[in-house]
C-alpha positions in Angstrom: 0.2 0.1 0.0 1.4 3.3 -1.5 1.8 6.0 1.5 -0.6 9.2 1.4 0.7 12.0 -0.2 1.6 15.1 1.7 -0.3 17.8 1.5 0.1 20.8 -0.6 1.3 22.9 2.1 3.7 20.9 3.5 5.4 20.1 0.6 9.5 19.9 0.8 10.4 23.2 -1.5 12.7 22.1 -4.4 16.3 22.5 -4.1 19.3 21.4 -6.0 20.1 17.8 -6.0 23.7 16.6 -4.4 24.7 13.3 -4.7 25.5 11.5 -1.8 29.1 11.5 -2.7 29.1 14.9 -2.1 27.1 15.4 0.8 28.2 16.2 4.5 26.0 15.8 7.2 24.6 19.3 8.9 25.7 17.9 12.4 29.2 17.1 11.9 31.3 19.8 12.5 32.8 21.1 9.5 36.7 20.3 9.2 39.4 23.0 10.9 41.5 24.4 8.2 45.1 23.0 7.9 47.5 25.0 10.4 49.4 27.8 8.2 53.3 26.4 7.6 55.9 27.7 10.1 57.7 30.4 8.9 60.8 29.5 7.4 63.8 31.1 9.8 65.8 33.9 8.6 68.9 33.4 6.6 71.7 32.8 8.2 74.5 35.1 7.9 77.8 33.6 6.4 80.8 34.1 7.7 83.9 34.8 5.6 85.4 31.0 6.4 81.9 29.3 5.6 82.1 31.4 2.5 84.7 29.9 1.6 84.5 26.7 2.1 80.5 26.7 0.0 82.6 28.1 -2.9 85.7 25.9 -3.1 82.9 22.7 -2.8 80.5 24.1 -5.3 79.2 21.5 -7.9 79.7 24.6 -10.9 81.7 27.6 -11.0 78.5 29.7 -11.6 77.3 28.5 -8.7 80.4 29.8 -6.8 80.0 33.0 -8.2 76.1 33.3 -7.2 77.0 32.7 -3.4 80.2 35.2 -4.1 77.5 37.7 -4.9 74.6 36.8 -2.5 77.1 37.0 0.3 77.8 40.3 -0.7 74.8 41.7 -0.4 74.5 41.1 3.3 74.4 43.7 6.1 77.9 45.1 6.9 79.9 42.3 4.8 83.0 42.7 2.3 84.9 40.2 0.7 88.6 39.1 1.8 91.3 37.8 -0.2 90.5 33.9 1.0 86.9 34.9 -0.7 88.5 36.3 -3.9 91.0 33.4 -3.8 88.4 30.7 -3.2 86.2 32.2 -5.9 89.3 32.9 -8.6 90.4 28.8 -8.1 87.0 27.6 -8.2 86.4 29.4 -11.3 90.0 28.6 -12.6 89.4 24.9 -12.1 85.7 25.0 -13.7 87.8 26.2 -16.6 86.0 29.7 -16.7 89.0 32.1 -17.2 87.6 34.9 -18.6 84.9 35.0 -15.5 88.6 34.8 -13.6 89.7 37.7 -14.9 86.9 39.9 -14.4 87.0 38.9 -10.9 90.8 39.8 -11.0 90.4 43.4 -12.3 87.3 43.6 -9.5 90.0 42.3 -6.7 92.3 45.1 -7.7 90.0 47.9 -6.5 88.6 45.9 -3.5 90.0 47.1 -0.3 91.3 44.2 1.4 94.8 43.1 1.3 96.2 40.2 -0.8 99.2 38.4 -0.4 101.0 36.6 -2.8 100.1 32.7 -1.8 96.4 33.9 -2.8 97.8 33.9 -6.4 100.6 31.7 -6.7 98.3 28.1 -7.2 95.5 30.6 -9.5 99.2 31.2 -11.9 99.3 27.0 -12.6 95.7 26.7 -13.4 94.6 29.3 -15.8 95.3 29.0 -19.2 98.6 30.8 -20.6 97.7 33.6 -22.1 95.2 34.7 -18.6 98.0 33.4 -16.4 100.5 36.4 -18.1 97.6 38.9 -17.5 97.6 37.7 -13.8 101.1 38.2 -13.7 101.0 41.4 -14.9 97.9 42.4 -12.6 100.3 41.4 -9.9 101.7 44.6 -8.8 98.4 46.4 -8.1 96.8 43.4 -6.7 99.9 43.2 -4.1 100.5 47.2 -3.6 104.1 46.3 -4.7 106.2 48.1 -7.6 107.4 44.7 -9.1 106.2 40.7 -8.5 108.7 38.5 -6.9 111.2 36.2 -8.3 109.3 33.1 -7.2 105.6 34.2 -8.8 107.9 35.3 -12.4 109.2 31.5 -11.6 105.9 29.9 -11.3 104.3 31.7 -14.3 107.4 31.0 -16.7 107.5 27.7 -16.0 103.8 27.0 -17.0 104.3 29.2 -20.0 107.1 26.8 -21.0 105.4 23.6 -20.2 102.5 24.8 -22.4 102.3 25.1 -25.8 101.6 28.5 -26.3 105.0 29.9 -28.1 103.5 33.3 -28.9 102.8 34.2 -24.9 105.8 32.5 -23.6 107.7 35.0 -26.4 106.0 37.9 -25.1 106.7 37.1 -21.5 110.3 36.6 -22.6 110.4 39.6 -24.3 109.2 41.8 -21.2 112.2 40.2 -19.3 114.6 41.1 -21.8 113.2 44.9 -22.0 115.2 46.8 -19.8 112.5 49.4 -19.7 109.6 46.8 -18.0 108.1 47.7 -14.3 106.6 45.1 -13.4 109.5 42.0 -13.5 112.5 41.9 -11.2 116.0 40.9 -12.5 116.2 37.2 -13.2 117.9 35.2 -10.7 119.2 31.3 -11.1 115.9 29.9 -10.8 114.6 32.2 -13.7 117.2 31.3 -15.8 117.3 27.9 -15.2 113.7 27.7 -16.8 114.9 30.1 -19.4 117.6 27.1 -20.0 115.3 24.2 -19.9 112.7 26.0 -22.7 115.4 26.4 -25.0 116.8 23.0 -24.9 112.8 21.2 -25.0 113.1 23.4 -28.4 116.1 22.3 -29.5 117.9 25.1 -29.1 121.2 24.8 -27.2 122.6 27.7 -28.8 120.5 30.0 -26.9 120.7 28.2 -24.1 124.3 28.4 -23.9 124.1 32.1 -24.0 121.9 32.2 -21.4 124.7 30.0 -19.3 127.7 32.5 -20.5 125.3 35.5 -19.5 124.5 33.8 -15.8 128.2 33.8 -16.1 128.7 37.0 -16.7 125.9 38.9 -14.6 127.5 36.3 -11.2 126.6 37.8 -8.5 124.7 36.0 -5.2 121.5 35.5 -7.2 122.9 34.9 -10.1 125.3 31.9 -10.6 125.1 28.0 -12.3 124.0 25.3 -10.5 123.8 21.8 -10.9 120.2 21.9 -12.1 121.3 24.3 -14.8 124.4 21.8 -16.3 121.9 18.6 -15.6 119.5 20.5 -18.1 122.2 21.5 -20.4 124.2 18.0 -20.4 120.4 16.3 -20.8 119.7 18.3 -24.0 123.7 17.2 -25.1 122.8 13.6 -24.1 119.7 13.1 -25.6 121.0 14.6 -29.4 123.5 11.7 -28.9 126.4 14.8 -28.8 128.2 12.8 -25.7 131.4 14.2 -26.6 130.1 17.7 -25.7 128.2 16.5 -22.7 131.2 14.7 -21.1 133.3 17.9 -21.5 130.6 20.2 -20.0 130.6 17.4 -16.9 133.7 18.1 -16.3 133.7 21.8 -16.3 131.2 21.6 -13.8 133.2 19.9 -11.7 136.7 21.5 -12.5 135.6 25.1 -13.7 133.1 25.9 -11.0 133.5 22.9 -8.3 129.9 21.5 -8.5 129.6 18.3 -7.3 127.1 16.3 -9.5 124.6 14.2 -7.6 122.8 10.5 -8.5 120.8 12.5 -11.1 123.4 14.3 -13.1 125.4 10.7 -12.9 122.1 8.9 -14.5 122.2 11.9 -17.7 125.5 10.9 -18.9 124.6 7.2 -18.0 121.6 7.0 -19.6 123.4 8.7 -22.6 126.3 6.4 -23.2 123.7 3.8 -22.9 121.6 5.0 -25.4 125.0 5.1 -27.8 125.5 1.6 -26.9 128.5 2.4 -25.0 127.8 0.5 -22.0 131.3 0.1 -21.1 131.8 3.9 -20.7 128.7 3.8 -18.6 130.0 1.1 -16.1 133.4 3.2 -15.9 131.3 6.2 -14.4 129.8 3.7 -11.7 133.4 3.3 -10.3 133.9 7.3 -11.0 131.1 7.7 -8.9 131.7 5.6 -6.2 135.4 7.1 -5.8 134.0 10.5 -5.4 132.0 9.6 -2.5 128.6 9.3 -4.8 127.1 5.5 -4.3 124.8 4.5 -7.3 121.2 4.2 -6.6 118.5 1.8 -7.8 117.6 4.5 -10.5 121.4 4.1 -12.1 121.6 0.7 -11.7 118.0 0.5 -13.8 119.3 2.6 -16.4 122.9 0.5 -16.8 120.5 -2.4 -16.9 118.3 -1.0 -19.6 121.9 -0.4 -21.4 122.7 -3.6 -21.7 119.2 -5.0 -22.5 119.4 -2.5 -25.7 122.4 -5.1 -26.9 120.7 -8.2 -26.0 123.2 -8.4 -23.3 120.6 -10.6 -20.9 123.3 -12.3 -18.4 125.3 -8.8 -18.3 122.0 -7.3 -16.9 121.1 -10.1 -14.7 124.8 -9.2 -13.4 124.3 -6.1 -12.6 120.8 -6.4 -10.8 122.8 -9.0 -8.3 125.7 -6.5 -7.9 122.8 -4.2 -6.9 122.0 -6.1 -4.4 125.5 -6.9 -3.4 125.8 -3.2 -2.7 123.0 -3.2 -0.2 120.7 -1.2 -3.0 117.3 -2.6 -2.6 115.4 -3.1 -6.0 112.7 -1.3 -6.6 110.1 -1.1 -9.2 112.1 0.6 -11.8 114.7 -1.9 -11.2 112.4 -4.7 -11.1 111.1 -4.0 -14.3 114.1 -3.2 -16.4 115.3 -6.7 -15.6 111.9 -8.2 -16.4 111.5 -6.4 -19.6 115.1 -7.6 -20.9 113.8 -11.2 -19.5 110.4 -11.4 -21.3 112.1 -9.5 -24.9 114.4 -12.1 -25.1 112.8 -15.5 -24.7 112.7 -16.0 -20.5 109.3 -15.3 -19.4 109.1 -17.3 -16.7 112.2 -15.9 -14.9 110.1 -12.6 -16.0 107.1 -14.5 -14.0 109.0 -15.0 -11.0 110.4 -12.0 -10.4 107.1 -10.7 -10.2 106.0 -13.1 -7.6 109.3 -12.0 -5.8 108.6 -8.3 -5.9 105.1 -9.4 -4.6 106.5 -11.1 -1.9 108.8 -8.0 -0.9 105.8 -5.5 -1.0 107.5 -4.2 -4.1 104.2 -3.6 -6.3 103.9 -4.4 -10.3 102.9 -1.4 -12.4 100.7 -1.7 -16.0 104.4 -1.3 -17.3 105.5 -4.4 -15.3 102.6 -6.7 -17.0 102.7 -5.3 -20.2 106.2 -6.9 -20.5 105.5 -10.1 -19.4 102.0 -10.0 -21.7 103.9 -8.8 -24.4 106.8 -11.7 -23.8 104.1 -14.6 -23.5 102.1 -13.4 -26.5 105.3 -14.0 -28.2 105.7 -17.0 -27.1 102.9 -18.0 -28.3 101.3 -18.8 -24.8 97.7 -16.8 -25.8 95.8 -19.0 -22.5 98.1 -17.2 -20.0 98.1 -13.9 -21.6 94.2 -13.7 -21.2 94.5 -15.3 -18.0 96.7 -12.9 -16.9 94.5 -10.0 -18.7 91.4 -11.1 -16.9 92.9 -11.9 -13.7 94.9 -8.6 -13.0 92.4 -5.7 -12.3 91.0 -7.8 -9.9 94.0 -7.9 -8.3 93.9 -4.0 -7.9 96.3 -3.0 -10.9 94.9 -1.1 -13.9 95.9 -2.0 -17.0 95.6 0.1 -19.8 94.4 -0.1 -23.2 98.2 -1.2 -24.7 97.4 -4.0 -22.3 94.2 -5.8 -24.7 95.7 -4.5 -27.8 99.0 -6.3 -27.4 96.7 -9.9 -27.1 94.5 -8.6 -29.9 97.1 -8.3 -32.5 98.9 -11.1 -31.1 95.3 -13.3 -31.8 95.1 -11.7 -35.8 98.1 -12.8 -36.2 97.6 -16.4 -35.8 94.2 -16.2 -36.7 92.5 -17.1 -33.7 89.2 -15.2 -34.3 87.1 -16.9 -31.6 89.4 -15.5 -28.5 89.5 -12.3 -30.5 85.9 -11.8 -29.8 86.1 -12.8 -26.4 88.9 -10.6 -25.7 86.6 -7.9 -27.9 83.6 -8.3 -25.4 86.2 -8.0 -22.0 87.6 -4.5 -24.0 84.0 -3.0 -24.3 83.1 -4.5 -21.1 86.1 -2.3 -19.5 85.4 0.5 -21.1 88.5 0.2 -23.7 88.4 0.2 -27.4 90.5 -1.9 -30.5 93.0 0.3 -32.5 90.7 1.1 -35.8 92.4 -0.7 -37.7 92.2 -3.5 -35.5 88.6 -3.4 -35.2 88.1 -3.1 -38.9 90.7 -6.3 -39.2 88.5 -8.2 -37.0 84.9 -7.7 -38.4 86.5 -8.9 -41.9 88.3 -12.1 -40.6 85.4 -13.5 -38.7 83.6 -12.9 -42.0 86.2 -14.5 -43.8 86.1 -17.4 -41.4 82.2 -17.3 -42.2 81.5 -16.3 -38.6 78.9 -13.9 -39.9 76.8 -14.2 -36.5 79.7 -13.3 -34.7 80.6 -10.1 -36.8 77.5 -8.7 -36.6 77.4 -8.9 -32.5 81.0 -7.3 -32.9 79.4 -4.7 -34.8 76.9 -3.6 -32.6 78.7 -3.8 -29.4 81.7 -1.7 -31.7 78.8 0.7 -33.1 77.6 1.7 -29.5 80.7 3.2 -28.4 81.5 4.9 -31.6 83.0 3.0 -34.2 82.1 3.3 -37.6 83.4 0.9 -40.3 85.6 1.7 -42.9 83.4 1.4 -46.3 86.0 -1.8 -47.6 84.4 -3.4 -43.8 81.3 -2.6 -44.7 81.0 -4.0 -48.4 82.6 -7.3 -46.6 79.9 -7.5 -44.0 76.8 -6.8 -46.2 78.4 -9.3 -49.1 79.0 -11.7 -46.4 75.5 -11.3 -44.8 73.5 -11.5 -48.1 75.9 -14.6 -48.9 74.7 -16.3 -46.0 70.8 -15.5 -46.8 70.8 -13.3 -43.8 69.0 -10.8 -45.6 67.0 -9.4 -42.2 70.6 -8.8 -40.6 71.6 -7.0 -43.9 68.9 -4.4 -43.4 69.6 -3.9 -39.8 73.3 -3.3 -41.1 72.0 -1.1 -43.4 69.8 0.7 -40.5 73.1 1.0 -38.4 75.1 2.6 -41.0 72.3 4.9 -42.1 71.5 6.1 -38.4 75.6 6.5 -37.6 76.3 7.9 -40.7 
């Protein structure tokens, strides 16, 4: 039975319909608004030590510059030499020399007091032209009339070590110009750097003119020393002019009364050994001892290398034993010299024994030592052992280089062991090394020649991921082999790679 209808006077007035999902009971209290977020604390005042640390550890040069500028907006804050120095070094390390030069010009008008140590690291970090600009700005930055000999030497050495002859020539011209007002008169250190520059560039005539100038200008700050003579003797020795080198060596002792050290002796010993005159090098050992200068491990290693050049393995081993008898403990350099000699002349097992001896004595073999072993094993055809070294040595903490893998790869090619070469390629790519461009093409062509088309395709894809693109003749070989193998889909994929990468 239906309920009776409501009287007309009691009908509920019409209201817009509300979904039950949106309806809220009128008896339920409305939720209170969320509390306002707590007010952020005022920014902390950054002092100078904290700012210098923040700038030094900033992720980018721009971030360091932003921090530097933001700190200057603090009330009562002014930058110090330490904050300027931190910013300049950070910009130089970020390779932003133009920004660093702009900050330097700003620093020149700042009221803070700078010291030379604030700028010496910067002279070593900036590009050559900017380093010279800084050197010329130093008097105004340091409130001096001229830069110091140390700053001049640091900048000059930086320019000599770089390959910017034009900038170096500008500084040398300033140095030679008596009218310049920012450089001091050269001292022995500055002259030695100049001599190193001329020797390095093969201009021995000018280098000896600098030596004559040092002798003419001889005073408390200028006189030829052991570094001067060692640099000149080294240049003559490397040029094969051993007669002139030895005459200068004798002149150093007799005329200037300078006693040679083990390094200077080693320059002469190395020069004689390079010319195959090992007996003269041996004679120097007796001369050293007679003059109370005992040969060190480096001297013995140089002599061993001299015997190795002549294929005199027994003589090299004899020098090694003489070193031990003299109480000189072999180091990694002397061990490596003998190991190289043994491995090059077919005595790889003796070389391996020496590496084991090094390990027992706590003398760590490096990548040079292991490359000699790997090369010796490959020369003897012991490819399994060579590849075992490649796989094992990095796990023992020795970082091999790309040459380590390429030695084995080339040997595998020469022996036609393409399957092992593919395995080695995977190991190389997995460790971030790439074969020679020519070797990669040779590998792909060699795999096609022996019918290993699938391996060639996989190898190509692996090489392409690291940016390798085969040469045209290699592509032709690959496409021909794929088509001949009736694998047209792979042929199309290879062409797609060519188009995409090309």
